[in-house]
C-alpha positions in Angstrom: 0.1 0.3 -0.1 1.3 3.4 -1.2 2.3 6.1 1.6 -0.5 8.4 3.2 0.0 12.3 2.3 0.3 14.0 5.4 -1.7 16.8 6.5 -1.0 20.2 8.0 -1.7 18.0 11.3 1.3 15.9 11.0 3.8 19.1 10.7 5.3 21.9 12.9 4.2 25.0 11.8 5.9 28.6 11.5 4.0 31.2 10.6 5.7 34.3 9.2 4.4 37.9 8.3 5.2 39.7 4.6 3.9 42.9 4.0 -0.1 42.5 5.5 -0.5 39.1 5.0 0.2 36.6 7.6 1.0 32.7 6.4 1.6 28.9 7.4 3.8 26.2 6.2 5.5 23.5 7.6 9.0 23.9 9.5 12.1 22.6 7.3 15.9 22.7 7.7 16.6 24.2 4.3 15.0 26.0 1.3 14.8 23.2 -1.1 12.3 21.8 -3.6 12.2 18.2 -0.9 10.6 20.7 2.1 6.6 19.4 2.3 5.8 22.5 1.2 7.3 25.4 -0.4 8.5 28.8 0.9 11.0 30.9 0.3 12.3 33.5 2.4 14.9 34.8 0.6 12.5 35.2 -1.8 10.2 38.2 0.1 12.6 41.1 -1.9 11.6 39.6 -5.1 7.6 39.2 -4.0 7.4 42.7 -2.9 8.6 44.0 -6.4 5.6 42.2 -7.4 3.6 43.5 -5.5 4.2 46.7 -6.8 4.8 46.1 -10.8 1.3 44.6 -10.3 -0.2 47.3 -8.5 1.4 49.7 -11.1 0.2 47.3 -13.9 -3.5 47.1 -12.7 -3.2 51.3 -12.3 -2.5 51.2 -16.1 -5.2 49.3 -17.2 -7.7 51.1 -14.9 -9.6 47.7 -14.2 -9.4 44.7 -11.9 -7.0 42.2 -12.6 -7.5 38.4 -12.7 -3.8 36.9 -11.8 -2.5 33.2 -11.7 0.3 32.3 -9.6 1.3 29.2 -11.2 3.4 27.7 -8.5 1.4 28.6 -5.7 4.1 26.5 -3.1 2.7 28.1 0.8 0.3 30.4 -1.2 2.4 33.2 -0.5 2.9 35.1 -3.5 -1.0 34.4 -4.6 -2.7 35.4 -1.2 -0.6 38.6 -0.8 -1.4 39.5 -4.8 -4.4 39.1 -3.8 -4.7 41.2 0.4 -2.4 43.8 -0.8 -3.1 44.9 -4.3 -6.2 47.0 -4.9 -8.6 46.1 -7.7 -8.1 42.2 -8.3 -10.4 40.3 -10.1 -10.0 35.9 -9.3 -6.2 35.1 -8.3 -5.8 31.3 -9.3 -3.4 29.7 -7.6 -1.8 26.0 -8.7 0.3 23.4 -7.3 0.8 19.9 -8.5 1.1 19.1 -4.8 -1.8 18.3 -3.0 -0.1 19.6 0.5 0.4 22.6 -1.2 -2.9 23.3 -2.2 -3.8 21.9 1.5 -1.7 25.2 3.1 -3.1 27.0 0.3 -6.4 26.8 1.5 -5.1 27.3 5.1 -3.4 30.5 4.2 -6.3 31.9 2.3 -8.8 31.5 5.0 -5.9 32.6 7.5 -5.8 35.9 5.9 -10.0 36.0 5.1 -9.8 36.6 1.6 -12.2 35.8 -1.0 -12.1 35.4 -4.8 -8.9 32.6 -4.6 -8.8 29.4 -6.3 -6.8 26.9 -5.4 -5.9 24.2 -8.5 -4.1 20.4 -8.8 -2.5 20.3 -12.2 0.7 20.1 -13.9 1.8 23.5 -14.6 1.7 23.7 -18.3 -1.5 21.4 -18.7 -3.1 24.6 -16.1 -2.0 27.2 -18.6 -3.4 25.4 -21.3 -6.8 24.7 -19.8 -7.3 28.6 -19.3 -6.3 30.1 -21.9 -6.7 33.6 -22.0 -8.2 34.5 -18.7 -5.7 36.0 -16.9 -4.0 39.6 -16.9 -0.9 38.6 -14.8 0.8 35.2 -15.4 3.5 34.7 -12.7 5.8 31.9 -13.2 8.0 31.6 -10.3 9.3 27.9 -10.4 12.4 26.2 -8.8 14.6 26.0 -11.2 13.9 27.4 -15.0 10.5 28.6 -16.2 12.0 27.0 -19.7 9.6 24.2 -20.0 6.4 26.5 -18.9 7.0 29.6 -21.2 5.2 28.1 -24.6 2.1 27.8 -22.5 2.4 31.1 -21.4 2.4 32.1 -24.9 0.0 30.0 -25.7 -2.1 31.3 -23.0 -1.7 34.9 -22.4 -3.8 37.6 -23.6 -3.5 40.7 -25.4 -2.3 43.5 -22.9 -1.2 41.3 -20.7 1.7 40.8 -18.1 3.8 37.8 -18.1 6.0 38.1 -14.7 9.3 35.3 -15.1 11.5 33.8 -12.1 14.5 32.1 -13.5 16.7 30.4 -10.7 19.5 28.6 -12.6 22.0 31.5 -12.9 24.9 29.2 -13.3 23.4 28.0 -16.7 22.5 31.8 -18.1 25.3 33.7 -16.9 27.4 30.9 -18.5 29.6 28.8 -15.8 27.4 25.6 -17.5 26.9 26.1 -21.3 25.4 23.1 -22.3 22.8 23.4 -20.0 22.0 27.2 -21.3 22.2 25.9 -24.9 19.5 22.8 -24.4 17.2 25.1 -22.3 17.5 28.7 -23.3 18.5 27.8 -27.6 21.4 30.4 -26.7 25.1 30.4 -26.3 25.8 32.2 -22.9 29.6 33.5 -21.4 30.7 34.1 -19.1 32.0 37.9 -18.7 32.5 40.4 -16.3 28.9 41.5 -17.3 27.3 37.7 -17.5 24.3 38.4 -15.5 23.2 41.2 -18.0 23.9 38.7 -21.1 21.9 35.7 -18.7 19.0 38.7 -18.7 19.1 39.0 -22.0 19.0 35.5 -23.6 16.0 34.7 -20.8 14.1 37.8 -22.5 15.0 36.8 -26.0 13.7 32.8 -25.7 10.2 34.8 -24.1 10.3 36.8 -27.5 10.9 34.0 -29.7 8.8 31.5 -28.0 5.5 34.2 -27.9 6.5 35.2 -31.7 5.2 31.7 -33.0 1.7 33.3 -31.6 1.7 36.3 -33.6 3.1 37.8 -29.7 5.6 40.2 -28.7 6.8 42.0 -25.2 7.4 45.0 -23.6 9.9 44.9 -21.0 8.7 47.0 -18.0 11.1 46.3 -15.4 14.7 43.3 -15.3 16.9 42.5 -12.8 19.2 40.3 -12.1 19.3 39.4 -7.6 21.2 37.3 -5.6 20.6 33.7 -6.8 17.8 34.5 -9.5 16.7 36.1 -12.5 12.8 38.4 -12.8 11.3 39.9 -15.7 8.2 41.5 -15.7 7.1 41.9 -19.9 3.4 42.9 -21.2 2.8 41.1 -23.8 1.1 42.3 -27.1 -0.3 41.1 -30.4 0.0 41.3 -34.0 1.8 39.6 -36.3 3.7 42.8 -38.1 4.8 43.9 -34.8 5.3 41.1 -33.5 8.2 40.7 -36.8 9.3 44.0 -35.8 9.7 43.5 -32.2 12.3 40.3 -33.3 14.5 43.3 -35.0 16.0 43.1 -31.3 17.4 39.7 -30.8 20.7 39.4 -31.9 24.5 38.9 -30.2 27.3 40.3 -27.9 30.7 39.7 -29.4 33.6 40.0 -26.8 37.1 40.5 -26.6 38.8 39.0 -23.3 42.2 39.8 -24.4 40.9 43.9 -24.7 37.5 43.6 -23.1 36.2 45.1 -26.7 32.3 44.1 -27.4 30.0 45.2 -29.6 26.3 44.0 -30.3 24.7 42.7 -33.9 20.8 42.9 -34.3 19.4 39.8 -36.5 19.2 36.3 -36.1 21.0 35.4 -38.4 23.4 38.3 -39.1 26.9 38.5 -40.1 29.4 38.7 -36.7 32.7 39.8 -37.4 35.6 37.2 -36.0 38.5 39.0 -34.9 37.8 42.1 -32.8 38.8 45.4 -34.3 41.1 46.7 -31.5 43.6 43.9 -30.9 43.0 41.6 -33.6 41.9 38.6 -31.1 39.6 35.9 -31.4 36.0 37.5 -30.3 33.5 35.2 -28.3 29.7 35.0 -29.0 26.7 35.0 -26.9 23.3 34.7 -28.3 21.0 34.7 -29.7 19.7 37.4 -26.9 17.3 40.5 -26.8 19.3 43.9 -27.3 16.2 46.0 -26.7 15.7 47.6 -23.9 15.3 45.8 -20.5 14.1 49.2 -18.1 11.1 51.2 -18.4 11.6 54.4 -17.2 8.4 55.5 -16.7 6.7 52.2 -15.6 10.0 52.2 -12.7 9.1 55.5 -11.7 5.5 54.3 -10.7 6.3 51.6 -9.1 8.7 53.7 -7.0 5.9 56.3 -6.0 3.8 53.2 -5.9 5.8 51.9 -2.7 4.3 54.7 -0.4 1.0 53.2 -0.6 2.5 49.4 0.9 3.8 48.3 3.6 7.2 46.1 2.7 9.3 44.9 4.4 12.5 45.5 1.9 11.4 48.7 1.6 14.8 50.3 1.5 16.2 47.4 -0.4 13.8 47.7 -2.6 13.9 51.4 -3.7 17.8 51.2 -3.9 17.3 48.4 -6.5 14.3 50.1 -8.5 16.2 53.7 -8.5 19.2 51.8 -9.3 17.0 50.0 -12.7 15.2 53.6 -13.1 19.0 55.2 -14.2 20.1 52.2 -16.6 16.6 52.4 -18.6 18.3 54.4 -21.3 22.2 52.6 -20.9 23.9 51.3 -23.3 24.0 47.5 -23.1 27.0 45.6 -21.1 29.3 47.5 -18.7 32.9 47.5 -17.6 34.0 45.9 -14.2 36.4 49.0 -12.9 38.5 46.3 -11.3 38.5 43.8 -14.4 39.8 46.7 -16.3 42.5 47.2 -14.1 43.3 44.1 -13.9 43.9 43.8 -17.6 46.0 47.1 -17.5 48.0 45.7 -14.4 47.2 49.0 -12.6 45.7 50.2 -9.0 42.0 51.2 -9.9 41.2 55.1 -9.1 38.6 55.8 -7.3 35.0 55.2 -9.0 33.5 58.2 -9.0 36.6 59.9 -10.9 36.2 57.6 -13.7 32.5 58.9 -13.9 33.3 62.7 -13.5 35.9 62.3 -16.2 33.8 60.4 -18.9 30.8 62.7 -18.2 33.4 65.6 -18.7 34.4 64.2 -21.9 30.8 63.9 -23.0 29.8 60.5 -22.9 27.2 58.5 -20.9 28.2 57.0 -17.5 25.7 55.2 -15.4 26.0 52.7 -12.7 24.5 49.4 -12.4 22.6 47.4 -10.2 24.3 44.3 -11.4 27.8 45.0 -10.3 28.5 47.7 -7.9 31.8 48.5 -9.8 29.8 48.2 -13.1 30.5 51.7 -15.5 27.5 51.3 -18.1 29.1 53.8 -20.5 29.4 54.5 -24.4 32.7 55.4 -24.6 35.1 54.0 -26.7 37.2 51.0 -24.5 40.3 52.4 -25.4 39.0 55.9 -23.6 38.1 54.2 -20.9 41.5 53.0 -20.2 43.2 56.0 -21.0 41.0 57.9 -18.6 41.9 55.0 -15.2 45.5 55.4 -16.9 45.6 59.5 -16.5 43.8 59.2 -13.3 46.0 56.6 -11.5 49.0 58.4 -12.8 47.6 62.0 -11.3 
């Protein structure tokens, strides 16, 4: 006889509060997919940002929004959406685990909420059976979102919001090249800006996946934080606009000898083999998204919306959003000051002095949330090196 599935009475329970929402879940030793009911306390910032993003989206739509939490776990994400976002329609929380479903129902009752439906289905099958029903689809799996994006593309309605989390950053950033090729149909490269490359590979994969359904994306916000990457994408529809949107797909070419890099748009485009600066062989990453990955106006509204919400991670959240807001019109990729100085074999000058000199000479110079030592600039690599050398000598 098979093992009887445990009920909530069989566990030692933990009660926590995020925002204004209280939930219970079984006590566990470490965050893993083996936990009886999945809850990751390290993702509270992710959920806080999601509250602001979905509220901002709701206000743009100016109507109640129906939300799908595809991987419910303890129910924390979907329940917070219902409890803390104004003007929501029905919230659908899905999980393949019956134990998770039990705790989702407990936590709905714990917060005295209505209009939340609990489902017990495989994620892709659930989406395909609810085509066009959701204004927001939130895909936050343990690992890669890749297997579920085709169903999301099929299901997503026009002018909806698609939220995607990827925790397989070692693949997207190029530590493990083959898994990235297998899951995202793209070649990564582990450079100093590999987290931005990973964001762009993930975004490009979503764009190409949705394109087969004559749908295209506008990136509202993206960020790479700790062990995960997160995208907020508005889904639009139309064959011609989709074709035009795919002009944002292309490749980044990188010279590890002198740190020159360039971008080339086009899925089947000509890519140079050698570095024009030093003649060394270039390394290529892609196909990936070369379009904008931050929406200045949307993020600005999120920052304003933070004043209306009770968020435990508010200080960290505002710092991150301000950084993403500043990156909205920044050039693709960035330079790591310490990595540059190691190549030059000199000590690093103060970062602010480099920024000031770049701006003084008429170049863009922007900090990045990816790396506290990052410089996003349109200055040529040789110009950046000459500024660093001159500051080092002064």
